[in-house]
Structure formats: C-alpha cells, structure tokens
SEDOSE-136758 format. One record per residue (C-alpha): residue number from 1; residue in one letter; chain; x, y, z. Coordinates in nm, 4 decimals, decimal comma. Layout:
residues N
<r NUM "A" "A" <X Y Z>>
...
***
This chain:
residues 408
<r 1 "M" "A" <8,8046 9,4015 7,8238>>
<r 2 "K" "A" <8,9683 9,2738 7,5046>>
<r 3 "T" "A" <9,0937 9,6239 7,4274>>
<r 4 "F" "A" <9,2298 9,6605 7,7819>>
<r 5 "L" "A" <9,4111 9,3248 7,7661>>
<r 6 "R" "A" <9,5537 9,4043 7,4241>>
<r 7 "S" "A" <9,6786 9,7457 7,5338>>
<r 8 "N" "A" <9,8236 9,6291 7,8657>>
<r 9 "R" "A" <9,9246 9,2709 7,7955>>
<r 10 "F" "A" <10,2954 9,3369 7,8411>>
<r 11 "I" "A" <10,2474 9,5107 8,1765>>
<r 12 "L" "A" <10,0215 9,2258 8,2897>>
<r 13 "L" "A" <10,2866 8,9745 8,1876>>
<r 14 "M" "A" <10,5493 9,1623 8,3912>>
<r 15 "L" "A" <10,3239 9,1728 8,6973>>
<r 16 "S" "A" <10,2410 8,8042 8,6520>>
<r 17 "G" "A" <10,6128 8,7282 8,6535>>
<r 18 "I" "A" <10,6573 8,9180 8,9805>>
<r 19 "V" "A" <10,3590 8,7518 9,1514>>
<r 20 "L" "A" <10,4481 8,4039 9,0283>>
<r 21 "G" "A" <10,8093 8,4534 9,1396>>
<r 22 "C" "A" <10,6974 8,5517 9,4910>>
<r 23 "I" "A" <10,4720 8,2456 9,5125>>
<r 24 "V" "A" <10,7427 8,0066 9,3952>>
<r 25 "G" "A" <10,9965 8,1676 9,6284>>
<r 26 "A" "A" <10,7648 8,1257 9,9267>>
<r 27 "L" "A" <10,6571 7,7673 9,8486>>
<r 28 "R" "A" <10,9847 7,6278 9,7134>>
<r 29 "P" "A" <11,2722 7,8350 9,8536>>
<r 30 "D" "A" <11,5208 7,5520 9,7932>>
<r 31 "F" "A" <11,4429 7,5608 9,4223>>
<r 32 "A" "A" <11,3750 7,9325 9,3855>>
<r 33 "G" "A" <11,7076 8,0288 9,5393>>
<r 34 "N" "A" <11,8756 7,9068 9,2201>>
<r 35 "L" "A" <11,6640 8,1219 8,9852>>
<r 36 "A" "A" <11,8441 8,4522 9,0395>>
<r 37 "F" "A" <12,0319 8,4010 8,7124>>
<r 38 "L" "A" <11,7094 8,4619 8,5166>>
<r 39 "G" "A" <11,6873 8,8135 8,6589>>
<r 40 "T" "A" <12,0607 8,8680 8,6192>>
<r 41 "L" "A" <12,0360 8,7860 8,2484>>
<r 42 "F" "A" <11,7738 9,0561 8,1988>>
<r 43 "V" "A" <11,9539 9,3242 8,4006>>
<r 44 "N" "A" <12,2890 9,2491 8,2319>>
<r 45 "M" "A" <12,1370 9,2743 7,8841>>
<r 46 "M" "A" <11,9751 9,6035 7,9770>>
<r 47 "F" "A" <12,2988 9,7466 8,1151>>
<r 48 "C" "A" <12,4928 9,6514 7,8024>>
<r 49 "V" "A" <12,2522 9,8655 7,5979>>
<r 50 "V" "A" <12,1496 10,1358 7,8440>>
<r 51 "V" "A" <12,5017 10,2475 7,9355>>
<r 52 "P" "A" <12,5872 10,3663 7,5819>>
<r 53 "M" "A" <12,2315 10,4978 7,5493>>
<r 54 "V" "A" <12,2873 10,7266 7,8510>>
<r 55 "F" "A" <12,5948 10,8749 7,6873>>
<r 56 "F" "A" <12,4442 10,9224 7,3426>>
<r 57 "S" "A" <12,1014 11,0456 7,4569>>
<r 58 "I" "A" <12,2441 11,3186 7,6824>>
<r 59 "S" "A" <12,5244 11,4311 7,4516>>
<r 60 "S" "A" <12,2915 11,4179 7,1481>>
<r 61 "A" "A" <12,0207 11,6202 7,3240>>
<r 62 "I" "A" <12,2676 11,8959 7,4156>>
<r 63 "A" "A" <12,4473 11,8879 7,0808>>
<r 64 "N" "A" <12,1239 11,9176 6,8816>>
<r 65 "M" "A" <11,9827 12,2112 7,0796>>
<r 66 "K" "A" <11,9620 12,5256 6,8700>>
<r 67 "N" "A" <11,9739 12,7411 7,1838>>
<r 68 "V" "A" <12,2639 12,6788 7,4230>>
<r 69 "K" "A" <12,0951 12,8861 7,6951>>
<r 70 "R" "A" <11,8062 12,6387 7,6901>>
<r 71 "A" "A" <12,0480 12,3567 7,7772>>
<r 72 "G" "A" <12,1829 12,5463 8,0769>>
<r 73 "K" "A" <11,8345 12,6386 8,1971>>
<r 74 "L" "A" <11,7168 12,2796 8,1497>>
<r 75 "M" "A" <12,0010 12,1296 8,3522>>
<r 76 "G" "A" <11,9788 12,3903 8,6274>>
<r 77 "S" "A" <11,6049 12,3448 8,6791>>
<r 78 "T" "A" <11,6471 11,9672 8,6648>>
<r 79 "I" "A" <11,9016 11,9513 8,9461>>
<r 80 "V" "A" <11,7098 12,1962 9,1681>>
<r 81 "T" "A" <11,3914 11,9933 9,1199>>
<r 82 "F" "A" <11,5693 11,6662 9,2009>>
<r 83 "L" "A" <11,7066 11,8017 9,5277>>
<r 84 "S" "A" <11,3741 11,9617 9,6252>>
<r 85 "T" "A" <11,1594 11,6514 9,5791>>
<r 86 "A" "A" <11,4176 11,4323 9,7556>>
<r 87 "A" "A" <11,4179 11,6706 10,0532>>
<r 88 "I" "A" <11,0366 11,6577 10,0664>>
<r 89 "A" "A" <11,0455 11,2772 10,0615>>
<r 90 "G" "A" <11,3053 11,2662 10,3389>>
<r 91 "V" "A" <11,1072 11,5035 10,5634>>
<r 92 "L" "A" <10,7886 11,3009 10,5128>>
<r 93 "M" "A" <10,9624 10,9760 10,6035>>
<r 94 "Y" "A" <11,1096 11,1332 10,9185>>
<r 95 "I" "A" <10,7622 11,2449 11,0271>>
<r 96 "V" "A" <10,6257 10,8954 10,9683>>
<r 97 "C" "A" <10,9117 10,7376 11,1654>>
<r 98 "R" "A" <10,8369 10,9697 11,4579>>
<r 99 "I" "A" <10,4701 10,8744 11,4509>>
<r 100 "F" "A" <10,5342 10,4994 11,4102>>
<r 101 "P" "A" <10,8447 10,3886 11,6060>>
<r 102 "L" "A" <11,0249 10,1128 11,4171>>
<r 103 "V" "A" <11,1872 9,9320 11,7105>>
<r 104 "S" "A" <11,0219 9,8392 12,0391>>
<r 105 "G" "A" <11,1908 9,6792 12,3376>>
<r 106 "Q" "A" <11,5319 9,5174 12,3369>>
<r 107 "Y" "A" <11,7012 9,4157 12,0136>>
<r 108 "T" "A" <11,9878 9,1696 11,9867>>
<r 109 "V" "A" <12,2511 9,2424 11,7240>>
<r 110 "T" "A" <12,5623 9,0508 11,6247>>
<r 111 "E" "A" <12,8997 9,1871 11,5260>>
<r 112 "G" "A" <12,9571 9,2239 11,1529>>
<r 113 "E" "A" <13,2506 9,2968 10,9279>>
<r 114 "I" "A" <13,3183 9,5796 10,6861>>
<r 115 "G" "A" <13,5862 9,6438 10,4327>>
<r 116 "E" "A" <13,8224 9,9366 10,3961>>
<r 117 "T" "A" <13,6415 10,2734 10,3777>>
<r 118 "L" "A" <13,7094 10,5634 10,1415>>
<r 119 "G" "A" <13,7777 10,9197 10,2435>>
<r 120 "V" "A" <13,5431 11,2023 10,1467>>
<r 121 "T" "A" <13,7762 11,3400 9,8784>>
<r 122 "D" "A" <13,8235 10,9944 9,7260>>
<r 123 "M" "A" <13,4473 10,9443 9,7151>>
<r 124 "I" "A" <13,3979 11,2779 9,5364>>
<r 125 "V" "A" <13,6630 11,1927 9,2772>>
<r 126 "N" "A" <13,5139 10,8466 9,2177>>
<r 127 "F" "A" <13,1570 10,9796 9,1916>>
<r 128 "F" "A" <13,2317 11,2322 8,9165>>
<r 129 "T" "A" <13,5398 11,1105 8,7270>>
<r 130 "K" "A" <13,7316 10,8047 8,6109>>
<r 131 "P" "A" <14,1069 10,7873 8,5427>>
<r 132 "D" "A" <14,0654 10,6146 8,2060>>
<r 133 "F" "A" <13,8223 10,6668 7,9180>>
<r 134 "T" "A" <13,7369 10,2967 7,8925>>
<r 135 "E" "A" <13,6200 10,2927 8,2567>>
<r 136 "L" "A" <13,3429 10,5405 8,1746>>
<r 137 "F" "A" <13,1399 10,2834 7,9829>>
<r 138 "S" "A" <13,0413 10,0794 8,2863>>
<r 139 "R" "A" <12,7244 10,0480 8,4913>>
<r 140 "R" "A" <12,9378 10,1327 8,7955>>
<r 141 "A" "A" <13,0329 10,4683 8,6466>>
<r 142 "I" "A" <12,6976 10,6137 8,5435>>
<r 143 "L" "A" <12,7503 10,9555 8,7037>>
<r 144 "P" "A" <13,1024 11,0042 8,5574>>
<r 145 "L" "A" <12,9580 10,8912 8,2231>>
<r 146 "I" "A" <12,6859 11,1573 8,2481>>
<r 147 "V" "A" <12,9467 11,4235 8,3283>>
<r 148 "A" "A" <13,1469 11,3170 8,0209>>
<r 149 "A" "A" <12,8319 11,3154 7,8039>>
<r 150 "V" "A" <12,7386 11,6690 7,9134>>
<r 151 "L" "A" <13,0888 11,7993 7,8397>>
<r 152 "F" "A" <13,0985 11,6272 7,5018>>
<r 153 "G" "A" <12,7519 11,7593 7,4133>>
<r 154 "F" "A" <12,8594 12,1166 7,4815>>
<r 155 "G" "A" <13,1800 12,0487 7,2862>>
<r 156 "V" "A" <12,9739 11,9534 6,9813>>
<r 157 "Q" "A" <12,7637 12,2673 7,0368>>
<r 158 "M" "A" <13,0782 12,4810 7,0200>>
<r 159 "A" "A" <13,1783 12,3028 6,6976>>
<r 160 "G" "A" <12,8500 12,3823 6,5219>>
<r 161 "G" "A" <12,5778 12,2030 6,7163>>
<r 162 "P" "A" <12,2971 12,0414 6,5163>>
<r 163 "E" "A" <12,4673 12,1294 6,1865>>
<r 164 "T" "A" <12,7577 11,8948 6,2573>>
<r 165 "K" "A" <12,7634 11,5373 6,1292>>
<r 166 "T" "A" <12,8525 11,4232 6,4820>>
<r 167 "A" "A" <12,5269 11,5572 6,6252>>
<r 168 "K" "A" <12,3213 11,3868 6,3559>>
<r 169 "L" "A" <12,5097 11,0601 6,4036>>
<r 170 "M" "A" <12,4553 11,0617 6,7805>>
<r 171 "D" "A" <12,0828 11,1215 6,7353>>
<r 172 "D" "A" <12,0606 10,8289 6,4932>>
<r 173 "I" "A" <12,2555 10,6008 6,7293>>
<r 174 "T" "A" <12,0209 10,6918 7,0162>>
<r 175 "N" "A" <11,7156 10,5945 6,8098>>
<r 176 "C" "A" <11,8735 10,2612 6,7114>>
<r 177 "I" "A" <11,9616 10,1798 7,0725>>
<r 178 "M" "A" <11,6027 10,2480 7,1793>>
<r 179 "K" "A" <11,4799 9,9883 6,9298>>
<r 180 "T" "A" <11,7326 9,7376 7,0643>>
<r 181 "V" "A" <11,6080 9,7987 7,4180>>
<r 182 "K" "A" <11,2523 9,7251 7,3038>>
<r 183 "I" "A" <11,3644 9,3824 7,1850>>
<r 184 "I" "A" <11,5322 9,3040 7,5193>>
<r 185 "T" "A" <11,2244 9,4028 7,7218>>
<r 186 "Y" "A" <11,0309 9,1106 7,5728>>
<r 187 "Y" "A" <11,2330 8,8933 7,8114>>
<r 188 "A" "A" <11,1377 9,1069 8,1151>>
<r 189 "P" "A" <10,8565 8,8846 8,2555>>
<r 190 "I" "A" <11,0938 8,5870 8,2802>>
<r 191 "G" "A" <11,3632 8,8025 8,4382>>
<r 192 "F" "A" <11,1192 8,9421 8,6942>>
<r 193 "F" "A" <11,0037 8,5907 8,7807>>
<r 194 "G" "A" <11,3579 8,4736 8,8546>>
<r 195 "F" "A" <11,4547 8,7857 9,0496>>
<r 196 "F" "A" <11,1573 8,7824 9,2860>>
<r 197 "A" "A" <11,1614 8,4052 9,3309>>
<r 198 "S" "A" <11,5210 8,4327 9,4506>>
<r 199 "L" "A" <11,4511 8,7443 9,6613>>
<r 200 "V" "A" <11,1668 8,5805 9,8536>>
<r 201 "A" "A" <11,3602 8,2529 9,8897>>
<r 202 "V" "A" <11,6668 8,4251 10,0372>>
<r 203 "Y" "A" <11,4998 8,6974 10,2458>>
<r 204 "G" "A" <11,1726 8,5250 10,3275>>
<r 205 "P" "A" <11,2423 8,4897 10,7026>>
<r 206 "E" "A" <11,3348 8,8575 10,7326>>
<r 207 "L" "A" <11,0198 8,9598 10,5448>>
<r 208 "I" "A" <10,8035 8,8183 10,8253>>
<r 209 "G" "A" <11,0530 8,8508 11,1100>>
<r 210 "D" "A" <11,2441 9,1285 11,2801>>
<r 211 "Y" "A" <11,2268 9,3740 10,9889>>
<r 212 "S" "A" <10,8541 9,3320 10,9212>>
<r 213 "R" "A" <10,7365 9,6513 11,0955>>
<r 214 "T" "A" <10,9959 9,8638 10,9188>>
<r 215 "L" "A" <10,9157 9,7051 10,5824>>
<r 216 "I" "A" <10,5428 9,7623 10,6241>>
<r 217 "V" "A" <10,6026 10,1291 10,7052>>
<r 218 "Y" "A" <10,8336 10,1736 10,4071>>
<r 219 "Y" "A" <10,6222 9,9877 10,1508>>
<r 220 "V" "A" <10,3041 10,1696 10,2557>>
<r 221 "M" "A" <10,4836 10,5040 10,2569>>
<r 222 "S" "A" <10,6305 10,4424 9,9088>>
<r 223 "F" "A" <10,2923 10,3833 9,7493>>
<r 224 "A" "A" <10,1305 10,6633 9,9510>>
<r 225 "Y" "A" <10,3996 10,9065 9,8341>>
<r 226 "M" "A" <10,3600 10,7968 9,4746>>
<r 227 "F" "A" <9,9812 10,8292 9,4703>>
<r 228 "T" "A" <9,9700 11,1516 9,6734>>
<r 229 "F" "A" <10,2686 11,3624 9,5706>>
<r 230 "F" "A" <10,3213 11,2491 9,2113>>
<r 231 "P" "A" <9,9875 11,3995 9,0997>>
<r 232 "I" "A" <10,0741 11,7202 9,2888>>
<r 233 "Y" "A" <10,4083 11,7403 9,1070>>
<r 234 "A" "A" <10,2432 11,6633 8,7725>>
<r 235 "R" "A" <9,9699 11,9237 8,8301>>
<r 236 "F" "A" <10,2297 12,1852 8,9221>>
<r 237 "G" "A" <10,4391 12,1008 8,6180>>
<r 238 "G" "A" <10,1714 12,0555 8,3555>>
<r 239 "G" "A" <9,8611 12,2305 8,4835>>
<r 240 "R" "A" <9,5082 12,1065 8,4272>>
<r 241 "G" "A" <9,4864 11,7500 8,3018>>
<r 242 "A" "A" <9,8514 11,6710 8,3772>>
<r 243 "A" "A" <9,7834 11,4415 8,6734>>
<r 244 "K" "A" <9,5352 11,2330 8,4738>>
<r 245 "L" "A" <9,7795 11,2048 8,1828>>
<r 246 "M" "A" <10,0630 11,1149 8,4173>>
<r 247 "F" "A" <9,8650 10,8356 8,5837>>
<r 248 "S" "A" <9,7707 10,6906 8,2448>>
<r 249 "K" "A" <10,1421 10,6377 8,1688>>
<r 250 "L" "A" <10,2952 10,5923 8,5170>>
<r 251 "F" "A" <10,2279 10,2224 8,5554>>
<r 252 "R" "A" <10,4765 10,1183 8,2870>>
<r 253 "P" "A" <10,7913 10,2735 8,4401>>
<r 254 "A" "A" <10,6662 10,1821 8,7885>>
<r 255 "A" "A" <10,6354 9,8143 8,6932>>
<r 256 "M" "A" <10,9693 9,8114 8,5099>>
<r 257 "S" "A" <11,1579 9,9721 8,7993>>
<r 258 "F" "A" <10,9900 9,7595 9,0677>>
<r 259 "G" "A" <11,0682 9,4435 8,8730>>
<r 260 "S" "A" <11,4242 9,5247 8,7689>>
<r 261 "C" "A" <11,5252 9,7205 9,0831>>
<r 262 "S" "A" <11,7233 9,9477 8,8545>>
<r 263 "S" "A" <11,6667 10,3141 8,7725>>
<r 264 "V" "A" <11,9100 10,2869 8,4824>>
<r 265 "A" "A" <11,7246 9,9918 8,3295>>
<r 266 "T" "A" <11,4029 10,1970 8,3431>>
<r 267 "I" "A" <11,5428 10,4865 8,1357>>
<r 268 "P" "A" <11,4126 10,3572 7,7983>>
<r 269 "T" "A" <11,0603 10,3057 7,9342>>
<r 270 "N" "A" <11,0646 10,6506 8,0949>>
<r 271 "I" "A" <11,1759 10,8144 7,7708>>
<r 272 "E" "A" <10,9020 10,6335 7,5821>>
<r 273 "V" "A" <10,6181 10,7414 7,8153>>
<r 274 "S" "A" <10,7564 11,0956 7,8448>>
<r 275 "Q" "A" <10,7508 11,1484 7,4724>>
<r 276 "E" "A" <10,4017 10,9934 7,4552>>
<r 277 "S" "A" <10,2990 11,2572 7,7117>>
<r 278 "G" "A" <10,4123 11,5419 7,4873>>
<r 279 "I" "A" <10,7319 11,6217 7,6773>>
<r 280 "S" "A" <11,0013 11,7688 7,4518>>
<r 281 "K" "A" <11,2605 11,5213 7,3297>>
<r 282 "D" "A" <11,5514 11,7281 7,4577>>
<r 283 "V" "A" <11,3891 11,7470 7,8022>>
<r 284 "S" "A" <11,3304 11,3718 7,8263>>
<r 285 "D" "A" <11,6734 11,2871 7,6832>>
<r 286 "I" "A" <11,8459 11,4922 7,9543>>
<r 287 "V" "A" <11,6161 11,4756 8,2566>>
<r 288 "L" "A" <11,5602 11,0990 8,2566>>
<r 289 "P" "A" <11,9235 10,9775 8,2298>>
<r 290 "L" "A" <12,0215 11,2374 8,4907>>
<r 291 "G" "A" <11,7316 11,1247 8,7075>>
<r 292 "A" "A" <11,8538 10,7661 8,7045>>
<r 293 "T" "A" <12,1442 10,8704 8,9261>>
<r 294 "M" "A" <12,0405 11,2019 9,0782>>
<r 295 "H" "A" <11,6651 11,1881 9,1435>>
<r 296 "M" "A" <11,6353 10,9638 9,4469>>
<r 297 "D" "A" <11,3175 11,0308 9,6441>>
<r 298 "G" "A" <11,2851 10,6608 9,7285>>
<r 299 "S" "A" <11,6499 10,6360 9,8310>>
<r 300 "A" "A" <11,6165 10,9466 10,0495>>
<r 301 "M" "A" <11,3208 10,7847 10,2258>>
<r 302 "S" "A" <11,5085 10,4562 10,2668>>
<r 303 "A" "A" <11,8104 10,6395 10,4116>>
<r 304 "I" "A" <11,5895 10,8059 10,6736>>
<r 305 "I" "A" <11,4178 10,4816 10,7696>>
<r 306 "K" "A" <11,7553 10,3031 10,8016>>
<r 307 "V" "A" <11,8852 10,5777 11,0323>>
<r 308 "A" "A" <11,5633 10,5705 11,2371>>
<r 309 "F" "A" <11,5801 10,1907 11,2652>>
<r 310 "L" "A" <11,9432 10,1961 11,3773>>
<r 311 "F" "A" <11,8815 10,4749 11,6298>>
<r 312 "G" "A" <11,6068 10,2562 11,7768>>
<r 313 "I" "A" <11,8347 9,9539 11,7936>>
<r 314 "F" "A" <12,1109 10,1465 11,9713>>
<r 315 "G" "A" <11,8622 10,3167 12,2055>>
<r 316 "Q" "A" <11,9274 10,6689 12,0781>>
<r 317 "D" "A" <11,6778 10,9472 12,0181>>
<r 318 "F" "A" <11,6257 11,0508 11,6562>>
<r 319 "D" "A" <11,5782 11,4180 11,7491>>
<r 320 "T" "A" <11,5224 11,7182 11,5222>>
<r 321 "G" "A" <11,8901 11,8176 11,5018>>
<r 322 "R" "A" <11,9935 11,4687 11,3947>>
<r 323 "A" "A" <11,6955 11,4551 11,1599>>
<r 324 "I" "A" <11,8070 11,7683 10,9732>>
<r 325 "L" "A" <12,1545 11,6222 10,9282>>
<r 326 "A" "A" <12,0046 11,2864 10,8274>>
<r 327 "I" "A" <11,7848 11,4476 10,5605>>
<r 328 "I" "A" <12,0825 11,6374 10,4158>>
<r 329 "V" "A" <12,2917 11,3199 10,4142>>
<r 330 "A" "A" <12,0017 11,1191 10,2691>>
<r 331 "V" "A" <11,9555 11,3607 9,9792>>
<r 332 "F" "A" <12,3205 11,3828 9,8843>>
<r 333 "S" "A" <12,4297 11,0256 9,9643>>
<r 334 "S" "A" <12,1518 10,8920 9,7438>>
<r 335 "V" "A" <12,3081 11,0531 9,4357>>
<r 336 "A" "A" <12,4620 10,7815 9,2162>>
<r 337 "M" "A" <12,3725 10,5102 9,4714>>
<r 338 "S" "A" <12,0635 10,3676 9,3059>>
<r 339 "G" "A" <12,1495 10,3515 8,9408>>
<r 340 "I" "A" <12,2251 9,9817 8,9810>>
<r 341 "P" "A" <12,0381 9,7154 9,1810>>
<r 342 "G" "A" <12,1212 9,7459 9,5503>>
<r 343 "G" "A" <12,3394 10,0519 9,5007>>
<r 344 "G" "A" <12,6545 9,8607 9,5964>>
<r 345 "G" "A" <12,6176 9,9430 9,9665>>
<r 346 "T" "A" <12,7933 10,2774 9,9272>>
<r 347 "G" "A" <12,4986 10,4795 10,0540>>
<r 348 "E" "A" <12,4642 10,2583 10,3612>>
<r 349 "L" "A" <12,8354 10,2982 10,4333>>
<r 350 "V" "A" <12,8136 10,6785 10,4135>>
<r 351 "I" "A" <12,5167 10,6858 10,6525>>
<r 352 "C" "A" <12,6695 10,4484 10,9049>>
<r 353 "T" "A" <13,0069 10,6238 10,8999>>
<r 354 "I" "A" <12,8442 10,9578 10,9838>>
<r 355 "F" "A" <12,5874 10,8487 11,2425>>
<r 356 "F" "A" <12,7298 10,5284 11,3934>>
<r 357 "P" "A" <13,1115 10,5415 11,3712>>
<r 358 "D" "A" <13,1530 10,3500 11,6986>>
<r 359 "Q" "A" <12,9045 10,0784 11,5995>>
<r 360 "L" "A" <13,0004 10,0647 11,2312>>
<r 361 "A" "A" <13,0628 9,6906 11,2161>>
<r 362 "I" "A" <12,7138 9,6252 11,3576>>
<r 363 "A" "A" <12,5187 9,9021 11,1878>>
<r 364 "Y" "A" <12,6509 9,8458 10,8357>>
<r 365 "P" "A" <12,5290 9,4844 10,7866>>
<r 366 "I" "A" <12,1864 9,5785 10,9266>>
<r 367 "A" "A" <12,1618 9,8748 10,6885>>
<r 368 "I" "A" <12,2663 9,6537 10,3974>>
<r 369 "A" "A" <11,9953 9,3991 10,4801>>
<r 370 "L" "A" <11,7303 9,6706 10,5015>>
<r 371 "G" "A" <11,8551 9,8183 10,1761>>
<r 372 "N" "A" <11,8074 9,4879 9,9937>>
<r 373 "L" "A" <11,4573 9,4418 10,1324>>
<r 374 "V" "A" <11,3301 9,7907 10,0403>>
<r 375 "D" "A" <11,5103 9,8077 9,7062>>
<r 376 "P" "A" <11,2051 9,7295 9,4835>>
<r 377 "P" "A" <10,9732 10,0061 9,6131>>
<r 378 "A" "A" <11,2633 10,2499 9,6592>>
<r 379 "T" "A" <11,3650 10,2081 9,2964>>
<r 380 "M" "A" <11,0021 10,2353 9,1887>>
<r 381 "V" "A" <10,9674 10,5754 9,3589>>
<r 382 "N" "A" <11,3051 10,6853 9,2210>>
<r 383 "A" "A" <11,2553 10,5832 8,8592>>
<r 384 "A" "A" <10,8819 10,6457 8,8172>>
<r 385 "G" "A" <10,9454 10,9829 8,9792>>
<r 386 "D" "A" <11,1945 11,0655 8,7028>>
<r 387 "Y" "A" <10,9043 11,0659 8,4574>>
<r 388 "V" "A" <10,6949 11,2860 8,6863>>
<r 389 "V" "A" <10,9788 11,5342 8,7379>>
<r 390 "S" "A" <10,9997 11,5840 8,3613>>
<r 391 "F" "A" <10,6598 11,7593 8,3894>>
<r 392 "I" "A" <10,8070 12,0115 8,6356>>
<r 393 "V" "A" <11,1204 12,0726 8,4269>>
<r 394 "S" "A" <10,9019 12,1228 8,1179>>
<r 395 "R" "A" <10,7190 12,4018 8,3009>>
<r 396 "F" "A" <11,0438 12,5887 8,3686>>
<r 397 "V" "A" <11,1853 12,5312 8,0201>>
<r 398 "D" "A" <10,8793 12,5396 7,7918>>
<r 399 "G" "A" <10,6393 12,7534 7,9971>>
<r 400 "K" "A" <10,3564 12,6667 8,2355>>
<r 401 "D" "A" <10,1122 12,6032 7,9499>>
<r 402 "W" "A" <10,3380 12,3602 7,7611>>
<r 403 "L" "A" <10,0997 12,0678 7,8041>>
<r 404 "Q" "A" <9,7938 12,2589 7,6848>>
<r 405 "K" "A" <9,9848 12,3567 7,3692>>
<r 406 "R" "A" <10,0790 11,9908 7,3076>>
<r 407 "L" "A" <9,7208 11,8731 7,3540>>
<r 408 "K" "A" <9,5749 12,1180 7,1018>>
***
C-alpha cells in the first residue's frame, strides 16, 4: 500500500481535487461559483508553456529525423488513424442513440441568440493559416501553429536536418519546456478543485434536470469506449502485452485531460507516458501534438449525441441517411475544436448550421450547453486516446513487433 501511494500520490491528489470540487460545488454553489479562477490559473499557465512546446516538439522531431521518408509515412499513418478511430466512435454513438432515445414527450425550448457566422472558405482559411506570424503563437491557433511547425521542420531537413545547429537547439528547447511543464503540474490538484467546484455550481440544475438522460448516456458511453476499444487499439498497435502496458499508463493522461478539459494541456503528460511505454521519441513528438487538435473520438461522439438530442427536440427522425452525414460532419468538425476547453462553440455552430438552419437560434444555445456538460469526458476520450493511437502509428512506422523489441 505504501508503494502504491508513493507511486500514485500525484494522481490521487488530482482526483481528490476533482471530487472535493464537486462536493463543494453541490453543497455551496454560492461560494463555489467564484472559484473558477483557480482552474483558469492552471489552464493559462499550461497554455503559456504548451503552445511553444507544440511548435518546437513537432518541428524538432521532423528536423532531427535521419530519414525524411519516415516523417512522411509517420504523418500519413497518423492522420488516417485519427480519422478511422473518430469514425468508429461516431458510429458507435449513433447506434447507442438509436437504442436509447434521448428525448421523450414534448420539450419546451426558448429562443436564443447567435452571432455572425463564417462562410466555409473563411473557416478553412482560419483553421489552417493566420495572416501574421505573431498570431500563430496562441492557444486559439493550434492547428495553424502545427502546420507552420511541420513546414519549418521540413525546411530544417532540407538545410541539413539533424546536423544543423537549429535542429539541435530546437531539441534542447523542447526538453527544457517539458521540465517547466512538470513544475506547473504541481498546481494541478488546486486547479482541478476550482474548475469542478465552479462547474457543478453553475450547471448543477442541468446535471439533474432536462439533460440528465443525455449526460448519463454520454458519460457511460465514454468510459465504455475507453475500456473496450482502447485495449483493442493498443493490442492491434503493439501486439501481445500492449493492452496491459497501455492500461498501466493510461490513468495519468485520462486524469489530466478530465480535470483540465484540455487536450493541449495534456500533451506533456501524454509524451511522458508514451516514452515510458517505449514509443519512439519522434513518433510521440509528432503524433501527440497533432492528436491534440485532430484526434477527436470524444468530440465525434459528442457531436452525434448533440444532433440526436436536437432531432428529438424538434420531432425529427435521426435516420440512416442523416446519420451518415452527421458522422462525416462530426469527424471533420471536431478537428481543431477541442484543443482548448469548450472548443469555443465553433463545432456546435457548424453542426447546427448544417442540420438546423431554420432553428439555428434555438439549437445553438442548447448544443453549447450540452457541449459544456460533456466536455470533461469528451476531452478525456480525445486526449487519452492520443496516447493509445501512438501504439497504432508505431506499428505502421516501426513494424508490428516494435513493442517486443523495446521490451527485450
């Protein structure tokens, strides 16, 4: 027991912060509603460090590769895997929503308000680029930052790759940033306490009210997906013993992502457990930052459950044709939506614009509310899944027996 407590004391402290925050939020909502700043402090500190870490880790990993073809193969297999697992998650959630209807009887909704919407071309431009270099280094520009990091990494490769002083400098900066992140995570239990105290205080009525059935379905499905499909993915990626190894490390990124509600803030923890699992440094340094904005199994599931909930409210049938479109939209709209807590509402706006253009002012606020309530488990599935996906990518890049070679 002493060995267990010593080895897992930090995880236990984080979970204690979450549980204590929920209790305080439920018992003293008037007081707990003012504690959100404790969580904001933690997330802001993480973003200030993680944003440059995303740039340097990706560009350094590509720049220091001795084989450029490996970089292309790594990125190609990563993106295909992301899209495949998200599609699986979306299909599973649709099946569950068909089995367990989310809305029964009449539902009263009130008119809401929305701001000005962006066109499709504007959204594409904003997702992948920024008009000024300084705008790249922002938590709201993670995907454009990744694009810039990839281009810069290949630029260093063309200039000499790992033999250049730039490549060595970027690798050293990445290591220093990781140590800085470790210092900041000591504050995590306090941040988690404040975040969940405020969350329960603000959304407490909804947690036991109209949204309760939908939330139960989503929370149960999130954990079921994680404990059922993650070991399948790990076994496929790493072969015999991979699932057991994965489960021994999974709890740390799962707790960090559930508590911070941020895939980006979980990147350092994911990199740490990936390298402890024997995954190549270049694989973890590319797959995990990319996963923070592109691997969104939890967001795909939340998109499907939002659409199913809204179809029920408006008395429409969520048939197979609409389901196929919803799954496609869920997979692609989730990209770059969940790198920051709450995702900024962009994903909800995309979904509502496509499926409920005539009821947009009503559907959008409902989708936003659901998004806030399912954010912790959705982010947990997203971010913890990034670590699991690195097993699959390792199989394609390093061979199907990569784990057995590491364990020898």
